[in-house]
N, C-alpha and C positions, 0 to 999 in steps of 0.2 A: 614769248613763252606763254601765258596764258590762254589764250588762242587753242594753245599746241596741247596744252594740259585739259583744255574742256576738253576738246576732241576724246582725248586718250580716257577723257574721266569716263565720258560716256557706251567708248566700244577701244578699247585697248588693242584688240583684232583689228583692227582699219586697217588694208595697206597701209606704207608710208606713203606709194607713190600715192594713194588718193589723199591722205592726210595733204603732203606737200600742192596735187594742184588745188586746195582746197585754199592754203595759207598764200601761195602764188611765190613757192620755194623753191628745190629740187628736190631728189627722195636725200643726200648727199648730207643739205642742210638740216631737212626733218632729223635724221641719222644722227648728227652731230647733237646737236636741241635734243632729243633724247637721251644722247650718253649725257649732259651736259646737266640735264636737270635729273637723271639719277643721281649726278656726281654731288647735286647741292642736296638732298635729300627732295626735294620735289617728288618725284615719285617713289614711292615707297614698298612698291611691287605690287602684282598684276591680279586680278582674283575672277574666279568666274563665280557667279553670283548663280546659284544651283536650284533650283524646287525643287526639295526632298521627297516632301509627300507626292512629285510626282513621279518621280525615279524609283516611288516604292522604300523609302529608306527611313522608319521608325528615328527621330529626330527628336527628340523637345527642348522646344529654347526659354529660356528664363531670364527674365530683369530684373538683377537686383538692388533698391535703394539702400547705400551706407551710410550711416552716420558714424565719423571716425574723430578720432582726436589729432589734428595734426599737429608736430613738429614745429616744436621754436625755432628752428636756427633752416631749417628745410622748407614747410610748409606739410601741405596733401602729399608731395611727390615721396616720399618714402614708403609712403603707405598704399599712395597708386601701382609704385612701381612692385612693390611687394604681392600684391595681388596682382596683377599683373605675369607675376612668374607663372602660376598655378596655367596646365597644360587645358585643362576644361574651359578658363576663362577666353572667350573669344575681344572684347571687345573693356576696358576702362574709361569711362568721362568724371572728369571733373565737373561736378556742377553748382551750379545761382542756387538758389532754394529750401526746402525746405530739405534736403540731404546734398552730402558734399559728393560722391560718389555715385555714378552709374556704373554695374558687370554686368556687360551680358556674358550667359553661358551655355554652351551647348551640351547635351547627354544622350544618357536610351532610354531611360526614362526620367519618370515626373520624380521618383526612389534616393535613384541616382545625381538628381539636385540638391534633392532634401539634403543629404546623406553630405554633397560638397559643403552647401549651406553649412549646417549642424556641425560636422567635421573638424574642419577648414576652414572655410569663414570665419565666424563668427568666434572662435576661440583667439582671432588675432589679439594683440596688446589694443592697439587702436581701434577696432572697434564695438564702437558702442549697441547699432543698433542695426538688422537688418530688416528689409521687407522685401517678399519674394513673389514679382507677378510670372505666369505664364505667359506666355505667348500662343493662342486659343489659330490665333490666322492673319498670318503676314498678305492685307491689304498691298502693301507697295514696299518696295525694298530698291535701295537705291537706285532714287526714280523712274524707275521700273515700274510698273504694275502688275500684279500677280492674281490673274481668271484661268481657275480649274475649265472655264468654258467660255465661248465664246456668251452677251448678251444677249436675251432675248427682248431687240428694238418693238417688235408688235406691238402695234396694238388691239388692245379687243376692245369691241363695238358690241356693249349691250342692249337686245332691243325689249 
């Protein structure tokens, strides 16, 4: 199962027949394994990694570090799930270190993100502090390099 999950993680669009050949199984066995993985919650969905800048779409992404007060009985789960319900929120991660939750959000402008943080995120009762950093340029996502142009590897000789 682990091999199948690793293959799908890298390319969810790979034909079942190709995966079956790689794992020395039949396409029917692979389809059954994929159904089982989905039923057990190993596979949470399929995504396409889009380079929005290349597509000409104005999209701003921010990483927000939150310090929060955990609830007595449930720890960080309640506040993490509350934040995860916001449509603007892409990712919520419980962290170790100098802050508790990392929140990644996307918006159409820096101002849209700033308003979200100021009016919807910061006022939550359990939020002690926020630190917002804007993503200026991705170099790698999901294990894939983001290169707008092929690197010029020619060498220059100065005489």
